The first five atom37 places (N, CA, C, CB, O) and aatype in JSON, in Angstrom:
{
  "aatype": [12, 2, 7, 2, 10, 11, 11, 6, 6, 15, 15, 6, 11, 7, 13, 16, 16, 19, 13, 0, 16, 16, 13, 16, 16, 9, 13, 9, 0, 6, 10, 7, 3, 11, 16, 5, 9, 0, 16, 10, 12, 10, 15, 0, 6, 15, 7, 11, 14, 9, 9, 19, 13, 9, 7, 15, 15, 13, 0, 10, 9, 15, 15, 15, 9, 19, 7, 19, 10, 9, 7, 11, 17, 9, 15, 2, 11, 9, 15, 14, 2, 1, 13, 15, 13, 9, 16, 7, 15, 9, 12, 12, 9, 9, 15, 10, 13, 10, 19, 18, 3, 9, 9, 11, 16, 2, 9],
  "atom_mask": [
    [1, 1, 1, 1, 1],
    [1, 1, 1, 1, 1],
    [1, 1, 1, 0, 1],
    [1, 1, 1, 1, 1],
    [1, 1, 1, 1, 1],
    [1, 1, 1, 1, 1],
    [1, 1, 1, 1, 1],
    [1, 1, 1, 1, 1],
    [1, 1, 1, 1, 1],
    [1, 1, 1, 1, 1],
    [1, 1, 1, 1, 1],
    [1, 1, 1, 1, 1],
    [1, 1, 1, 1, 1],
    [1, 1, 1, 0, 1],
    [1, 1, 1, 1, 1],
    [1, 1, 1, 1, 1],
    [1, 1, 1, 1, 1],
    [1, 1, 1, 1, 1],
    [1, 1, 1, 1, 1],
    [1, 1, 1, 1, 1],
    [1, 1, 1, 1, 1],
    [1, 1, 1, 1, 1],
    [1, 1, 1, 1, 1],
    [1, 1, 1, 1, 1],
    [1, 1, 1, 1, 1],
    [1, 1, 1, 1, 1],
    [1, 1, 1, 1, 1],
    [1, 1, 1, 1, 1],
    [1, 1, 1, 1, 1],
    [1, 1, 1, 1, 1],
    [1, 1, 1, 1, 1],
    [1, 1, 1, 0, 1],
    [1, 1, 1, 1, 1],
    [1, 1, 1, 1, 1],
    [1, 1, 1, 1, 1],
    [1, 1, 1, 1, 1],
    [1, 1, 1, 1, 1],
    [1, 1, 1, 1, 1],
    [1, 1, 1, 1, 1],
    [1, 1, 1, 1, 1],
    [1, 1, 1, 1, 1],
    [1, 1, 1, 1, 1],
    [1, 1, 1, 1, 1],
    [1, 1, 1, 1, 1],
    [1, 1, 1, 1, 1],
    [1, 1, 1, 1, 1],
    [1, 1, 1, 0, 1],
    [1, 1, 1, 1, 1],
    [1, 1, 1, 1, 1],
    [1, 1, 1, 1, 1],
    [1, 1, 1, 1, 1],
    [1, 1, 1, 1, 1],
    [1, 1, 1, 1, 1],
    [1, 1, 1, 1, 1],
    [1, 1, 1, 0, 1],
    [1, 1, 1, 1, 1],
    [1, 1, 1, 1, 1],
    [1, 1, 1, 1, 1],
    [1, 1, 1, 1, 1],
    [1, 1, 1, 1, 1],
    [1, 1, 1, 1, 1],
    [1, 1, 1, 1, 1],
    [1, 1, 1, 1, 1],
    [1, 1, 1, 1, 1],
    [1, 1, 1, 1, 1],
    [1, 1, 1, 1, 1],
    [1, 1, 1, 0, 1],
    [1, 1, 1, 1, 1],
    [1, 1, 1, 1, 1],
    [1, 1, 1, 1, 1],
    [1, 1, 1, 0, 1],
    [1, 1, 1, 1, 1],
    [1, 1, 1, 1, 1],
    [1, 1, 1, 1, 1],
    [1, 1, 1, 1, 1],
    [1, 1, 1, 1, 1],
    [1, 1, 1, 1, 1],
    [1, 1, 1, 1, 1],
    [1, 1, 1, 1, 1],
    [1, 1, 1, 1, 1],
    [1, 1, 1, 1, 1],
    [1, 1, 1, 1, 1],
    [1, 1, 1, 1, 1],
    [1, 1, 1, 1, 1],
    [1, 1, 1, 1, 1],
    [1, 1, 1, 1, 1],
    [1, 1, 1, 1, 1],
    [1, 1, 1, 0, 1],
    [1, 1, 1, 1, 1],
    [1, 1, 1, 1, 1],
    [1, 1, 1, 1, 1],
    [1, 1, 1, 1, 1],
    [1, 1, 1, 1, 1],
    [1, 1, 1, 1, 1],
    [1, 1, 1, 1, 1],
    [1, 1, 1, 1, 1],
    [1, 1, 1, 1, 1],
    [1, 1, 1, 1, 1],
    [1, 1, 1, 1, 1],
    [1, 1, 1, 1, 1],
    [1, 1, 1, 1, 1],
    [1, 1, 1, 1, 1],
    [1, 1, 1, 1, 1],
    [1, 1, 1, 1, 1],
    [1, 1, 1, 1, 1],
    [1, 1, 1, 1, 1],
    [1, 1, 1, 1, 1]
  ],
  "atom_positions": [
    [[0.48, -1.16, -0.25], [-0.38, 0.02, 0.06], [0.89, 1.16, -0.25], [-1.13, -0.01, 1.84], [0.95, 1.95, -1.19]],
    [[1.77, 0.98, 0.75], [3.2, 2.54, 0.51], [3.64, 2.53, -0.52], [4.71, 2.64, 1.34], [3.85, 3.64, -1.01]],
    [[4.0, 1.26, -1.37], [4.47, 2.21, -2.11], [3.31, 2.48, -3.44], [0.0, 0.0, 0.0], [3.99, 2.71, -4.44]],
    [[1.87, 2.54, -3.78], [0.29, 2.97, -4.21], [0.72, 4.18, -3.89], [-1.24, 2.37, -3.4], [0.88, 4.97, -4.82]],
    [[1.13, 4.79, -1.95], [0.44, 6.46, -1.62], [1.92, 6.74, -2.55], [0.2, 7.35, 0.62], [1.59, 7.27, -3.62]],
    [[3.5, 6.52, -2.46], [4.34, 7.1, -3.78], [4.33, 7.37, -5.48], [5.19, 6.45, -3.73], [5.09, 8.09, -6.12]],
    [[3.33, 6.61, -5.9], [3.07, 6.39, -6.73], [1.75, 7.76, -7.43], [2.88, 5.0, -6.45], [1.34, 8.16, -8.51]],
    [[1.59, 7.96, -6.29], [-0.34, 9.0, -6.26], [0.57, 10.07, -5.62], [-2.3, 8.27, -4.82], [0.01, 11.16, -5.61]],
    [[1.88, 10.07, -5.07], [2.05, 10.98, -5.0], [3.06, 11.66, -6.13], [2.22, 10.98, -3.89], [2.9, 12.88, -6.17]],
    [[3.84, 11.28, -6.85], [4.99, 11.12, -8.25], [4.1, 11.81, -9.07], [5.49, 9.37, -8.98], [4.26, 12.91, -9.61]],
    [[3.03, 10.96, -9.12], [1.82, 11.24, -10.64], [1.4, 12.63, -10.27], [0.08, 10.02, -10.79], [1.28, 13.51, -11.12]],
    [[1.1, 12.89, -8.56], [0.58, 13.88, -8.83], [1.58, 15.45, -8.9], [-0.48, 13.77, -7.9], [1.26, 16.61, -9.18]],
    [[2.56, 14.96, -8.59], [4.29, 16.08, -8.99], [3.85, 15.97, -10.01], [6.19, 15.65, -8.83], [3.07, 16.87, -10.3]],
    [[4.1, 14.79, -11.18], [3.96, 15.33, -12.33], [3.17, 16.44, -13.23], [0.0, 0.0, 0.0], [3.4, 17.32, -14.06]],
    [[1.56, 15.52, -12.2], [0.6, 17.07, -13.27], [0.95, 18.23, -12.67], [-1.4, 17.21, -13.24], [0.84, 19.3, -13.26]],
    [[1.35, 18.15, -11.56], [1.45, 19.85, -10.49], [2.24, 20.38, -11.59], [2.5, 19.97, -8.55], [1.95, 21.44, -12.14]],
    [[3.7, 19.31, -12.06], [4.97, 20.11, -12.2], [4.38, 20.48, -14.06], [6.86, 18.95, -11.83], [4.51, 21.55, -14.64]],
    [[3.88, 19.49, -14.49], [3.55, 19.84, -16.8], [2.56, 21.13, -15.79], [1.96, 17.81, -18.61], [3.31, 21.96, -15.26]],
    [[1.05, 21.35, -15.51], [0.38, 21.8, -14.93], [0.81, 23.29, -14.91], [0.26, 21.1, -13.92], [0.34, 24.13, -15.68]],
    [[1.4, 23.46, -14.3], [2.43, 25.05, -13.6], [3.69, 25.23, -15.02], [3.73, 24.48, -11.38], [3.81, 26.32, -15.57]],
    [[4.21, 24.47, -15.29], [4.86, 24.59, -16.74], [4.28, 25.29, -18.04], [5.04, 23.27, -17.17], [4.71, 26.26, -18.67]],
    [[3.02, 24.41, -18.27], [2.53, 24.96, -19.53], [1.63, 26.2, -19.11], [1.7, 23.82, -20.4], [1.74, 27.3, -19.67]],
    [[0.49, 25.85, -17.81], [0.17, 27.31, -17.17], [1.16, 28.52, -17.39], [0.09, 27.15, -15.6], [0.88, 29.69, -17.68]],
    [[2.08, 28.09, -17.24], [2.95, 29.86, -16.74], [3.59, 30.28, -18.5], [5.04, 29.57, -15.06], [3.8, 31.43, -18.91]],
    [[3.79, 28.98, -19.3], [5.03, 29.34, -20.47], [3.61, 29.82, -21.68], [6.43, 27.44, -21.12], [3.86, 30.34, -22.77]],
    [[2.44, 29.58, -21.28], [1.56, 30.49, -22.82], [0.93, 31.57, -21.91], [-0.05, 29.4, -23.98], [0.02, 32.18, -22.47]],
    [[1.18, 31.93, -20.69], [0.21, 32.56, -20.16], [1.13, 33.75, -20.55], [-0.32, 32.21, -18.63], [0.68, 34.73, -21.14]],
    [[2.82, 33.58, -20.11], [3.81, 34.88, -20.99], [3.71, 34.75, -22.22], [5.42, 34.94, -20.83], [4.13, 35.67, -22.91]],
    [[3.2, 33.69, -22.8], [3.56, 33.86, -24.76], [2.61, 34.65, -24.93], [3.4, 32.42, -26.05], [2.9, 35.4, -25.85]],
    [[1.03, 35.02, -24.27], [-0.19, 35.13, -25.08], [0.49, 36.51, -24.59], [-1.92, 34.42, -24.79], [0.91, 37.16, -25.55]],
    [[0.67, 37.05, -23.47], [0.79, 38.75, -23.01], [1.37, 39.13, -24.12], [1.75, 39.27, -21.61], [2.41, 38.8, -24.7]],
    [[0.27, 40.1, -24.39], [1.1, 41.67, -25.47], [0.65, 40.8, -26.74], [0.0, 0.0, 0.0], [1.19, 41.53, -27.58]],
    [[0.29, 40.16, -27.23], [0.51, 39.4, -28.26], [-0.91, 39.7, -29.33], [0.75, 37.82, -27.68], [-2.01, 39.94, -28.84]],
    [[-0.71, 39.64, -30.63], [-1.74, 39.55, -30.93], [-3.31, 39.59, -31.05], [-1.5, 39.28, -30.93], [-4.05, 40.39, -31.63]],
    [[-3.49, 38.87, -30.59], [-4.49, 38.15, -29.82], [-5.46, 38.93, -28.78], [-3.74, 37.15, -29.08], [-6.61, 39.37, -28.76]],
    [[-4.52, 38.86, -28.07], [-4.7, 39.47, -27.18], [-5.07, 41.42, -27.41], [-3.51, 38.99, -26.46], [-6.14, 41.97, -27.15]],
    [[-4.36, 41.79, -27.72], [-5.0, 42.69, -28.69], [-6.43, 43.4, -29.12], [-4.76, 42.16, -29.5], [-7.24, 44.3, -28.88]],
    [[-5.92, 41.73, -30.34], [-7.46, 41.7, -30.86], [-8.65, 41.75, -29.69], [-7.68, 40.24, -31.71], [-9.54, 42.6, -29.75]],
    [[-8.57, 40.67, -28.53], [-9.69, 40.04, -27.46], [-9.65, 41.81, -26.59], [-8.93, 38.13, -26.17], [-10.79, 42.19, -26.3]],
    [[-8.47, 42.84, -26.2], [-9.28, 43.41, -26.25], [-10.0, 45.22, -27.56], [-8.97, 43.35, -24.96], [-10.5, 46.32, -27.34]],
    [[-9.83, 44.89, -28.07], [-10.11, 45.83, -29.34], [-11.39, 45.06, -29.26], [-9.06, 45.82, -30.93], [-12.24, 45.95, -29.19]],
    [[-12.12, 43.67, -29.23], [-13.05, 43.79, -29.73], [-14.09, 43.44, -27.86], [-13.04, 42.73, -31.3], [-15.2, 42.93, -27.74]],
    [[-13.56, 43.73, -27.24], [-14.63, 43.93, -25.8], [-14.77, 45.23, -25.86], [-14.06, 43.49, -24.15], [-15.88, 45.74, -25.77]],
    [[-13.54, 46.02, -26.04], [-14.09, 47.97, -25.89], [-14.89, 48.34, -27.3], [-12.34, 49.39, -25.84], [-15.51, 49.4, -27.22]],
    [[-14.99, 47.45, -28.95], [-15.99, 48.09, -29.77], [-16.89, 47.23, -29.43], [-15.8, 48.29, -31.27], [-17.3, 47.11, -30.58]],
    [[-17.61, 46.46, -28.79], [-18.82, 45.59, -28.71], [-19.15, 45.83, -27.27], [-18.57, 43.97, -29.09], [-20.15, 45.22, -26.89]],
    [[-18.56, 46.57, -26.41], [-19.06, 46.81, -25.25], [-19.81, 45.68, -23.9], [0.0, 0.0, 0.0], [-20.45, 45.99, -22.89]],
    [[-19.36, 44.28, -24.47], [-19.64, 43.25, -24.6], [-18.12, 41.42, -23.4], [-19.77, 43.58, -26.51], [-17.8, 40.25, -23.59]],
    [[-17.89, 42.42, -22.5], [-16.74, 41.63, -22.18], [-17.04, 40.11, -22.24], [-16.24, 42.01, -20.81], [-16.65, 39.32, -23.1]],
    [[-17.69, 39.92, -21.3], [-18.36, 39.01, -21.04], [-18.33, 37.59, -22.11], [-19.54, 39.67, -20.88], [-18.08, 36.39, -21.99]],
    [[-18.78, 38.62, -23.3], [-19.1, 37.37, -24.76], [-18.08, 37.49, -25.3], [-20.34, 37.56, -26.04], [-17.94, 36.75, -26.27]],
    [[-17.03, 38.33, -25.0], [-15.73, 38.29, -26.03], [-14.65, 37.59, -24.74], [-15.12, 40.28, -26.81], [-13.57, 37.03, -24.94]],
    [[-14.96, 37.7, -24.14], [-13.92, 36.44, -22.85], [-14.51, 34.98, -23.61], [-14.66, 36.5, -20.39], [-13.91, 34.37, -24.5]],
    [[-15.69, 34.65, -23.06], [-16.45, 33.57, -23.73], [-15.59, 33.13, -24.81], [-17.86, 34.0, -24.26], [-14.73, 32.24, -24.86]],
    [[-16.03, 33.98, -25.69], [-15.23, 33.45, -27.42], [-13.84, 33.48, -27.51], [0.0, 0.0, 0.0], [-13.22, 32.62, -28.12]],
    [[-13.28, 34.49, -26.88], [-11.41, 34.13, -27.55], [-11.31, 32.84, -25.9], [-9.55, 36.44, -27.44], [-10.19, 32.37, -26.14]],
    [[-11.7, 32.21, -24.75], [-11.6, 31.82, -24.62], [-11.92, 30.17, -25.37], [-11.66, 32.46, -23.97], [-10.96, 29.41, -25.23]],
    [[-13.02, 29.62, -26.07], [-13.09, 28.66, -26.45], [-11.88, 28.33, -28.17], [-14.67, 28.64, -26.43], [-11.25, 27.37, -28.6]],
    [[-12.08, 29.5, -28.55], [-10.77, 30.03, -29.66], [-9.67, 29.45, -29.11], [-10.41, 31.77, -29.8], [-9.35, 28.41, -29.69]],
    [[-8.81, 29.85, -27.97], [-8.12, 29.24, -27.45], [-7.73, 28.09, -27.13], [-8.18, 29.51, -27.0], [-6.55, 27.74, -27.0]],
    [[-9.02, 27.24, -26.94], [-9.09, 26.02, -26.0], [-8.97, 24.94, -27.55], [-10.89, 25.91, -24.74], [-8.55, 23.8, -27.33]],
    [[-9.23, 25.2, -28.72], [-9.68, 24.86, -29.88], [-8.55, 24.89, -30.29], [-10.64, 25.52, -30.53], [-8.14, 23.74, -30.41]],
    [[-7.44, 26.02, -30.73], [-6.54, 26.21, -30.98], [-5.19, 24.78, -29.91], [-6.66, 27.85, -30.8], [-4.39, 24.01, -30.44]],
    [[-5.4, 24.9, -28.74], [-4.45, 24.3, -28.18], [-4.83, 22.85, -28.01], [-4.11, 24.95, -27.02], [-4.03, 22.06, -27.51]],
    [[-6.32, 22.4, -28.51], [-7.04, 21.53, -28.86], [-5.91, 20.46, -29.76], [-8.29, 22.22, -29.59], [-5.4, 19.37, -29.5]],
    [[-5.79, 21.68, -31.22], [-5.14, 20.84, -32.23], [-3.69, 20.86, -31.8], [-5.36, 21.37, -33.76], [-3.05, 20.09, -32.52]],
    [[-2.74, 21.6, -30.69], [-1.69, 21.62, -30.56], [-1.48, 20.25, -29.55], [0.0, 0.0, 0.0], [-0.4, 19.85, -29.11]],
    [[-2.51, 19.8, -29.36], [-1.82, 18.73, -28.06], [-2.09, 17.36, -28.72], [-2.74, 18.81, -26.24], [-1.32, 16.44, -28.43]],
    [[-3.36, 17.09, -29.78], [-3.39, 16.63, -30.87], [-2.14, 16.26, -31.8], [-4.09, 17.37, -31.32], [-1.95, 15.07, -32.06]],
    [[-1.41, 17.07, -32.23], [-0.27, 17.4, -33.29], [0.62, 16.81, -32.24], [0.05, 19.16, -33.89], [1.32, 15.87, -32.62]],
    [[0.74, 17.19, -30.98], [1.88, 17.06, -30.62], [2.09, 15.82, -29.85], [0.0, 0.0, 0.0], [3.11, 15.41, -29.3]],
    [[0.74, 15.23, -29.93], [0.87, 13.3, -29.84], [0.87, 12.53, -30.21], [0.49, 12.6, -29.52], [0.94, 11.41, -29.7]],
    [[0.77, 12.9, -31.39], [0.8, 12.32, -32.27], [2.01, 12.64, -32.81], [-0.17, 12.43, -32.9], [2.43, 11.72, -33.51]],
    [[2.77, 13.61, -32.76], [4.42, 13.2, -32.8], [5.34, 12.98, -32.18], [5.01, 13.72, -33.16], [6.51, 12.81, -32.52]],
    [[4.43, 12.94, -30.39], [5.57, 12.31, -29.23], [5.68, 10.42, -29.97], [4.62, 12.4, -26.95], [6.73, 9.84, -29.71]],
    [[4.6, 9.62, -30.81], [4.46, 8.1, -31.28], [5.24, 8.9, -32.16], [2.95, 7.08, -31.71], [5.8, 9.55, -31.28]],
    [[5.81, 9.45, -33.43], [6.74, 9.05, -34.28], [8.11, 9.82, -33.89], [6.23, 9.29, -35.7], [9.03, 9.51, -34.64]],
    [[8.46, 10.79, -32.84], [9.47, 10.83, -33.09], [10.0, 10.63, -31.53], [9.74, 11.96, -33.94], [9.32, 10.79, -30.52]],
    [[11.32, 10.26, -31.59], [11.91, 10.28, -29.99], [12.38, 11.54, -29.67], [13.17, 9.28, -29.68], [13.11, 12.29, -30.31]],
    [[11.59, 11.7, -28.1], [11.74, 13.26, -27.38], [13.38, 13.63, -27.63], [11.31, 13.24, -25.38], [13.44, 14.85, -27.8]],
    [[14.41, 13.17, -27.68], [15.28, 14.13, -28.27], [15.68, 14.34, -29.84], [16.36, 13.9, -27.64], [16.25, 15.3, -30.34]],
    [[15.26, 13.26, -30.42], [15.14, 14.01, -32.06], [14.32, 15.4, -32.25], [14.27, 12.92, -33.14], [14.42, 16.39, -32.97]],
    [[13.29, 14.83, -31.0], [12.01, 16.62, -31.29], [12.82, 17.5, -31.1], [10.51, 17.15, -30.04], [13.12, 18.45, -31.84]],
    [[13.28, 17.17, -29.9], [14.05, 18.76, -29.13], [15.13, 19.39, -30.31], [15.28, 18.31, -27.34], [15.32, 20.55, -30.65]],
    [[15.84, 17.95, -30.86], [16.64, 18.8, -32.12], [16.23, 19.39, -32.45], [17.05, 18.5, -33.14], [16.31, 20.57, -32.08]],
    [[15.27, 18.83, -33.66], [14.8, 19.98, -34.9], [13.73, 20.87, -34.59], [14.26, 19.31, -36.23], [13.3, 21.76, -35.33]],
    [[13.23, 20.52, -33.17], [12.98, 22.46, -32.63], [13.64, 22.83, -32.5], [12.44, 23.13, -31.58], [13.77, 23.68, -33.38]],
    [[14.88, 22.87, -31.48], [15.96, 23.73, -31.71], [16.44, 24.47, -32.41], [0.0, 0.0, 0.0], [16.74, 25.64, -32.21]],
    [[16.64, 23.42, -33.89], [17.33, 23.98, -35.35], [16.28, 24.35, -35.86], [18.13, 23.0, -36.38], [16.65, 24.57, -37.01]],
    [[15.17, 24.59, -35.83], [13.99, 25.55, -36.79], [13.89, 26.61, -35.67], [12.16, 24.71, -37.26], [13.34, 27.62, -36.1]],
    [[14.29, 26.7, -34.23], [13.84, 28.24, -33.7], [15.32, 28.51, -33.81], [12.98, 28.53, -31.94], [15.67, 29.59, -33.33]],
    [[16.38, 27.66, -34.42], [17.92, 28.69, -34.22], [17.95, 28.91, -36.36], [20.08, 27.23, -33.13], [18.93, 29.18, -37.05]],
    [[16.93, 28.74, -36.7], [16.89, 29.16, -37.9], [16.11, 30.22, -38.19], [16.61, 28.28, -38.59], [16.36, 30.99, -39.11]],
    [[15.07, 30.33, -37.36], [14.28, 31.55, -37.24], [14.76, 32.58, -36.88], [13.38, 31.5, -36.55], [14.19, 33.62, -37.18]],
    [[16.15, 32.6, -36.03], [16.61, 33.61, -35.46], [17.27, 33.51, -36.22], [16.93, 33.81, -34.31], [16.38, 32.97, -36.88]],
    [[18.13, 33.51, -36.91], [19.37, 33.61, -37.8], [18.46, 34.47, -38.96], [20.18, 31.89, -38.36], [18.98, 35.52, -39.35]],
    [[17.3, 34.13, -39.46], [16.62, 34.6, -40.38], [15.81, 36.32, -39.99], [15.66, 33.35, -40.65], [15.6, 37.16, -40.87]],
    [[15.34, 36.56, -38.05], [15.32, 37.38, -38.01], [16.61, 38.7, -37.92], [14.6, 37.11, -37.4], [16.57, 39.82, -38.43]],
    [[17.95, 37.93, -36.88], [18.82, 38.53, -37.05], [19.29, 39.38, -38.51], [19.5, 37.7, -36.64], [19.6, 40.57, -38.55]],
    [[19.23, 38.35, -39.76], [19.63, 38.83, -40.76], [18.81, 40.43, -41.29], [19.51, 37.64, -41.63], [19.29, 41.52, -41.61]],
    [[16.97, 39.77, -41.17], [16.34, 40.88, -41.26], [16.82, 42.18, -40.73], [15.31, 40.64, -40.81], [16.84, 43.31, -41.21]],
    [[17.31, 41.48, -39.21], [17.33, 43.09, -38.88], [19.4, 44.09, -39.04], [16.57, 43.06, -36.67], [19.71, 45.27, -38.85]],
    [[20.01, 43.2, -39.34], [21.46, 43.77, -39.96], [20.55, 44.55, -41.47], [22.98, 42.06, -40.46], [20.51, 45.78, -41.48]],
    [[20.04, 43.97, -42.36], [19.36, 44.18, -43.63], [19.33, 45.54, -43.15], [17.93, 43.35, -44.08], [20.14, 46.44, -43.39]],
    [[17.93, 45.57, -42.21], [17.1, 47.26, -42.44], [18.04, 47.91, -42.0], [15.61, 47.78, -41.57], [18.03, 49.1, -42.32]],
    [[18.95, 47.51, -41.31], [19.92, 48.77, -40.28], [20.3, 48.99, -41.0], [20.94, 48.74, -39.15], [20.51, 50.17, -40.73]],
    [[20.94, 48.76, -42.62], [22.43, 48.86, -42.97], [22.22, 49.64, -44.69], [23.32, 46.96, -42.92], [23.2, 49.9, -45.38]]
  ]
}
């Protein structure tokens, strides 16, 4: 019975850790982006913030479901190490393009 308690505690820590990491990452990523600005404008224009909140919440949930399903599918096809390498490489390439664009614009 003690073994089951440890398993429950470790799975609870896993849930809490994953939840907190996901919430923090998405919350910070969404601050000040075009979605938040669009939501702000829609709320101001319509004068119905509750309806805008409900609509934007469902939209975020729907787009998150797509990301989760694609992520689950990818995790079954590619090893975590390979996936990390591929995503890191893509981020580096995007960064290089952004740096190039900044340098090109300032010259």
